[in-house]
LUMZAFI-925417 format. One line per field, with one value per residue (C-alpha): residue number from 1; residue in one letter; x, y, z. Coordinates in steps of 0.02 Angstrom, whole numbers. Layout:
num	(NUM  ...)
residuo	(A  ...)
X	(X  ...)
Y	(Y  ...)
Z	(Z  ...)
REM end
This chain:
num	(1  2  3  4  5  6  7  8  9  10  11  12  13  14  15  16  17  18  19  20  21  22  23  24  25  26  27  28  29  30  31  32  33  34  35  36  37  38  39  40  41  42  43  44  45  46  47  48  49  50  51  52  53  54  55  56  57  58  59  60  61  62  63  64  65  66  67  68  69  70  71  72  73  74  75  76  77  78  79  80  81  82  83  84  85  86  87  88  89  90  91  92  93  94  95  96  97  98  99  100  101  102  103  104  105  106  107  108  109  110  111  112  113  114  115  116  117  118  119  120  121  122  123  124  125  126  127  128  129  130  131  132  133  134  135  136  137  138  139  140  141  142  143  144  145  146  147  148  149  150  151  152  153  154  155  156  157  158  159  160  161  162  163  164  165  166  167  168  169  170  171  172  173  174  175  176  177  178  179  180  181  182  183  184  185  186  187  188  189  190  191  192  193  194  195  196  197  198  199  200  201  202  203  204  205  206  207  208  209  210  211  212  213  214  215  216  217  218  219  220  221  222  223  224  225  226  227  228  229  230  231  232  233  234  235  236  237  238  239  240  241  242  243  244  245  246  247  248  249  250  251  252  253  254  255  256  257  258  259  260  261  262  263  264  265  266  267  268  269  270  271  272  273  274  275  276  277  278  279  280  281  282  283  284  285  286  287  288  289  290  291  292  293  294  295  296  297  298  299  300  301  302  303  304  305  306  307  308  309  310  311  312  313  314  315  316  317  318  319  320  321  322  323  324  325  326  327  328  329  330  331  332  333  334  335  336  337  338  339  340  341  342  343  344  345  346  347  348  349  350  351  352  353  354  355  356  357  358  359  360  361  362  363  364  365  366  367  368  369  370  371  372  373  374  375  376  377  378  379  380  381  382  383  384  385  386  387  388  389  390  391  392  393  394  395  396  397  398  399  400  401  402  403  404  405  406  407  408  409  410  411  412  413  414  415  416  417  418  419  420  421  422  423  424  425  426  427  428  429  430  431  432  433  434  435  436  437  438  439  440  441  442  443  444  445  446  447  448  449  450  451  452  453  454  455  456  457  458)
residuo	(X  X  X  X  X  X  X  X  X  X  X  X  X  X  X  X  X  X  X  X  X  X  X  X  X  X  X  X  X  X  X  X  X  X  X  X  X  X  X  X  X  X  X  X  X  X  X  X  X  X  X  X  X  X  X  X  X  X  X  X  X  X  X  X  X  X  X  X  X  X  X  X  X  X  X  X  X  X  X  X  X  X  X  X  X  X  X  X  X  X  X  X  X  X  X  X  X  X  X  X  X  X  X  X  X  X  X  X  X  X  X  X  X  X  X  X  X  X  X  X  X  X  X  X  X  X  X  X  X  X  X  X  X  X  X  X  X  X  X  X  X  X  X  X  X  X  X  X  X  X  X  X  X  X  X  X  X  X  X  X  X  X  X  X  X  X  X  X  X  X  X  X  X  X  X  X  X  X  X  X  X  X  X  X  X  X  X  X  X  X  X  X  X  X  X  X  X  X  X  X  X  X  X  X  X  X  X  X  X  X  X  X  X  X  X  X  X  X  X  X  X  X  X  X  X  X  X  X  X  X  X  X  X  X  X  X  X  X  X  X  X  X  X  X  X  X  X  X  X  X  X  X  X  X  X  X  X  X  X  X  X  X  X  X  X  X  X  X  X  X  X  X  X  X  X  X  X  X  X  X  X  X  X  X  X  X  X  X  X  X  X  X  X  X  X  X  X  X  X  X  X  X  X  X  X  X  X  X  X  X  X  X  X  X  X  X  X  X  X  X  X  X  X  X  X  X  X  X  X  X  X  X  X  X  X  X  X  X  X  X  X  X  X  X  X  X  X  X  X  X  X  X  X  X  X  X  X  X  X  X  X  X  X  X  X  X  X  X  X  X  X  X  X  X  X  X  X  X  X  X  X  X  X  X  X  X  X  X  X  X  X  X  X  X  X  X  X  X  X  X  X  X  X  X  X  X  X  X  X  X  X  X  X  X  X  X  X  X  X  X  X  X  X  X  X  X  X  X  X  X  X  X  X  X  X  X  X  X  X  X  X  X  X  X  X  X  X  X  X  X  X  X  X  X  X  X  X  X)
X	(385  387  485  374  396  494  396  522  510  316  247  141  -49  -164  -301  -351  -229  -313  -456  -499  -510  -675  -760  -753  -928  -869  -688  -725  -766  -623  -570  -434  -318  -216  -332  -351  -495  -618  -575  -602  -783  -819  -735  -847  -1000  -963  -932  -1108  -1198  -1124  -1232  -1198  -1143  -1279  -1171  -994  -879  -916  -1099  -1187  -1034  -1038  -911  -853  -804  -687  -608  -522  -486  -342  -240  -186  -132  -186  -127  -250  -240  -345  -245  -78  24  166  309  437  443  447  629  622  511  581  749  664  518  444  266  168  28  -96  -148  -319  -288  -289  -104  2  66  203  344  407  559  664  618  480  395  409  342  186  160  162  11  -80  -62  -108  -184  -21  -40  39  142  234  298  482  506  572  409  299  367  352  176  139  200  103  -50  -26  -7  -160  -69  -113  -248  -305  -477  -507  -658  -582  -648  -491  -423  -298  -265  -243  -86  -69  43  -17  -105  -113  38  43  31  -1  -154  -211  -211  -316  -460  -431  -434  -584  -679  -633  -682  -847  -897  -843  -963  -1097  -1088  -1137  -1013  -974  -801  -833  -718  -529  -424  -581  -627  -454  -475  -646  -584  -673  -523  -339  -273  -237  -193  -312  -253  -397  -521  -700  -840  -1033  -1098  -1272  -1329  -1393  -1223  -1127  -1100  -1042  -913  -847  -828  -734  -620  -560  -478  -367  -281  -391  -485  -626  -585  -675  -806  -949  -1063  -1027  -1170  -1289  -1419  -1391  -1209  -1180  -1000  -872  -685  -569  -384  -248  -115  15  -68  -54  -228  -389  -551  -707  -873  -1027  -1198  -1277  -1218  -1264  -1363  -1465  -1656  -1684  -1686  -1514  -1581  -1657  -1501  -1380  -1505  -1514  -1323  -1296  -1387  -1273  -1107  -974  -830  -649  -507  -396  -242  -333  -493  -658  -755  -894  -875  -1010  -1032  -940  -1106  -1154  -977  -987  -1131  -1057  -906  -1000  -1084  -925  -849  -991  -1058  -1074  -957  -978  -793  -803  -952  -855  -873  -683  -615  -501  -659  -749  -607  -603  -792  -774  -639  -738  -895  -788  -728  -911  -969  -821  -859  -1043  -994  -886  -1018  -1141  -1325  -1311  -1248  -1392  -1514  -1408  -1426  -1618  -1624  -1530  -1630  -1480  -1533  -1598  -1443  -1342  -1473  -1352  -1202  -1317  -1374  -1191  -1148  -1302  -1360  -1475  -1566  -1717  -1658  -1809  -1826  -1998  -1926  -1803  -1621  -1629  -1604  -1420  -1379  -1457  -1398  -1212  -1240  -1273  -1155  -1087  -1045  -1168  -1315  -1284  -1279  -1454  -1527  -1455  -1552  -1696  -1805  -1761  -1886  -1866  -1782  -1663  -1619  -1584  -1475  -1376  -1363  -1279  -1159  -1112  -1076  -1000  -938  -842  -670  -584  -701  -666  -485  -488  -607  -477  -335  -424  -461  -265  -285  -158  -273  -192  -350  -526  -597  -490  -536  -724  -719  -621  -746  -892  -807  -775  -953  -1004  -884  -953  -1130  -1098  -1002  -1149  -1269  -1169  -1157  -1341  -1367  -1250  -1342  -1512)
Y	(791  752  601  445  303  159  -4  -84  74  53  27  -118  -51  -52  -112  -297  -373  -513  -453  -627  -744  -809  -686  -744  -815  -941  -966  -1155  -1202  -1289  -1211  -1305  -1213  -1371  -1511  -1687  -1699  -1777  -1626  -1503  -1569  -1550  -1375  -1323  -1399  -1294  -1129  -1163  -1172  -1022  -866  -729  -576  -441  -302  -234  -215  -397  -382  -476  -570  -756  -847  -955  -790  -751  -911  -977  -1163  -1133  -1005  -861  -681  -510  -340  -224  -40  120  199  164  267  215  339  252  381  523  596  650  532  381  407  362  244  149  144  257  148  191  41  -15  14  199  248  361  321  193  207  35  18  -121  -300  -257  -139  -270  -406  -290  -248  -435  -456  -315  -406  -577  -670  -754  -938  -967  -1127  -1008  -901  -925  -930  -746  -693  -788  -696  -529  -559  -595  -424  -348  -422  -363  -183  -195  -201  -388  -521  -692  -635  -624  -519  -406  -235  -146  -263  -168  -212  -38  58  208  349  507  636  777  871  811  626  640  744  622  488  593  586  399  374  476  387  211  278  340  178  90  180  186  369  426  565  682  770  943  1082  1055  979  910  1084  1103  940  988  1147  1261  1344  1362  1329  1140  1110  1150  1161  1057  922  965  838  843  707  651  743  585  511  666  640  453  512  653  530  398  516  570  390  431  578  729  836  945  1130  1229  1344  1440  1373  1188  1155  1279  1204  1341  1284  1201  1122  1074  1078  940  979  856  805  744  742  937  940  1001  909  1007  915  995  950  1084  1225  1412  1480  1325  1344  1158  1055  975  793  847  956  808  686  803  833  640  615  743  662  567  453  512  403  454  335  196  221  267  424  535  713  833  837  995  1086  1060  1087  1260  1307  1253  1339  1499  1475  1468  1619  1728  1672  1834  1824  1912  1956  2046  2152  2298  2446  2463  2480  2328  2219  2290  2245  2066  2031  2100  1976  1840  1878  1882  1695  1644  1718  1642  1466  1480  1543  1388  1271  1341  1323  1152  1250  1363  1211  1131  1312  1298  1102  1152  1307  1405  1526  1653  1678  1677  1775  1929  1819  1713  1864  1917  1749  1723  1889  1814  1706  1755  1748  1784  1654  1662  1636  1730  1677  1565  1627  1538  1656  1812  1823  1802  1964  2067  2221  2156  1990  2022  2069  1914  1802  1877  1843  1674  1625  1720  1574  1455  1433  1565  1455  1376  1545  1616  1469  1485  1672  1648  1531  1647  1783  1666  1512  1361  1392  1303  1404  1569  1539  1487  1630  1761  1680  1697  1872  1896  1913  1851  1813  1683  1636  1584  1731  1862  1783  1796  1979  2026  1937  2038  2207  2151  2120  2284  2379  2289  2317  2503  2521  2429  2548  2704  2642  2621  2797  2859  2769  2841)
Z	(27  219  294  287  413  347  360  477  591  610  794  817  800  948  824  792  657  596  493  405  562  612  750  931  935  806  868  914  744  653  485  387  268  243  252  187  60  197  316  161  146  333  329  174  261  416  329  232  396  482  486  371  470  486  544  540  395  341  339  196  156  186  292  143  50  191  227  80  93  -25  64  -46  -9  -84  -45  54  90  101  -54  -136  -263  -370  -349  -459  -587  -471  -480  -298  -197  -291  -206  -38  -87  -236  -161  -50  47  161  283  303  490  563  541  428  245  234  103  34  -79  -144  -107  8  -111  -252  -150  -97  -281  -314  -189  -270  -447  -351  -264  -217  -168  5  -51  -173  -30  26  219  214  107  224  365  280  226  398  451  310  382  557  491  375  214  162  189  149  117  -73  -34  86  77  63  -68  -176  -360  -434  -392  -504  -514  -425  -526  -388  -356  -170  -168  23  -16  -141  -15  103  -33  -38  145  172  31  109  291  223  154  314  416  276  241  50  1  -129  -151  -187  -250  -249  -383  -469  -523  -607  -693  -761  -825  -710  -619  -660  -491  -463  -282  -129  56  109  70  57  76  59  152  175  329  405  412  451  638  608  477  587  735  618  550  711  737  592  661  649  783  767  758  902  826  911  771  778  897  805  687  544  532  363  390  522  496  563  593  559  680  548  378  349  271  334  300  290  312  235  279  171  60  79  -57  -97  -58  -22  148  177  135  -31  -79  -52  -143  -300  -307  -278  -444  -533  -504  -603  -552  -509  -440  -301  -266  -347  -250  -348  -280  -342  -384  -453  -644  -719  -731  -559  -490  -582  -475  -315  -348  -384  -236  -143  -226  -210  -30  74  228  394  394  219  234  280  172  144  -25  0  56  -109  -228  -146  -173  -343  -384  -309  -406  -572  -528  -496  -665  -759  -679  -735  -907  -931  -883  -1011  -1020  -925  -777  -771  -779  -629  -537  -555  -507  -348  -316  -309  -456  -332  -227  -388  -497  -531  -575  -681  -775  -804  -866  -976  -1034  -1161  -1037  -923  -741  -642  -492  -405  -235  -126  -74  71  247  247  117  174  359  302  210  370  392  559  629  783  673  571  726  786  599  591  756  735  661  816  967  1104  1237  1114  1038  1207  1247  1089  1100  1267  1190  1058  1179  1311  1207  1289  1340  1188  1074  1159  1143  963  913  994  901  733  772  804  985  1112  1260  1387  1469  1417  1527  1449  1270  1318  1373  1224  1109  1190  1165  980  955  1036  923  773  819  849  681  593  672  628  443  438  496  367  231  274)
REM end
């Protein structure tokens, strides 16, 4: 487990600390937390006349619900885990907590941890606090771990033990769910440990977090996650409309995030595909935060598409790649078989049965698998024999001017993309120019190899 920051070592954040005071346009309105009865009536009438916020994280919540006239404290976080029964982690901390402000998880132990847990079990009236506790809760509030607002969107009352092997990984799921809710993005977590929990794969841990997001909110979610310590991985496909996902790389978290706008192999428009999947989900909690994951039958289809998806990197006719493709196909068939007939129904509802037809026939030999439409283009071009040919196929449906512009970017990408591409290819280019030239030669070799293979197959 990595070293976590102790609460007393935290730097003061650059973000607004007080999430519950009146907004600036109402700073002249007197709010009374310890007032005489007459003043209480005045304060209540003022709160009733204030206009309900129409935007921001407090949209739709009346001011009265945010300004308690009898002050009490609650715990806030974007996810919290109880580690007291962990034989290793408990030596350093009792609770691992992620603030509701962009930051890294905090480990609390001893009296500080017990007091924060008391807030989570609260609310705790302010007049019950000792001077030392009142000072501590003020620090908690500054760092997004406590609030006087009983309707705070990050209020925390559930502090479970972790169910993932990596508590930090579990907090990433929780954080993403909260950030998505904050920016109004509807998401579904796909793949990962949920597949293991649903009995669809043996492996429990995953190295990254995969999200399928409503494509209308994809950009907003991506921007919001950048504030939490991730950065966009340079990729030549990031600006290309046929791209189905982007990858965010962490600075400290050690866990990449893949944001999917679509999923290859599903012959539906992106909006329609997400809407249909959203109807086939069930709840799953991470670090006390409720999230949505696909039902087991729908998840089996997504897993099968992931395992069987053609890859431009793996279309080589080498025996090693052939063995790898067979192994992935076997995993896809096993996933579908475990889902049973409901998995076949989900494949048809998601219009993935054309892409998965050979695998569905292997999984359900007694069923008639005969879709009346072909696999979608986002499946076909990935099966091209070379990367260069796949690129041309992927862009063939775009308007000529747009296609020419994107083809140029594929051949001569931006500096950061060229360097990242060279690194992925195992190169050691020290400049963007060198990386671009090497990229051109790689593409020409692949195109030549593909044409030679086609000649041999005739």
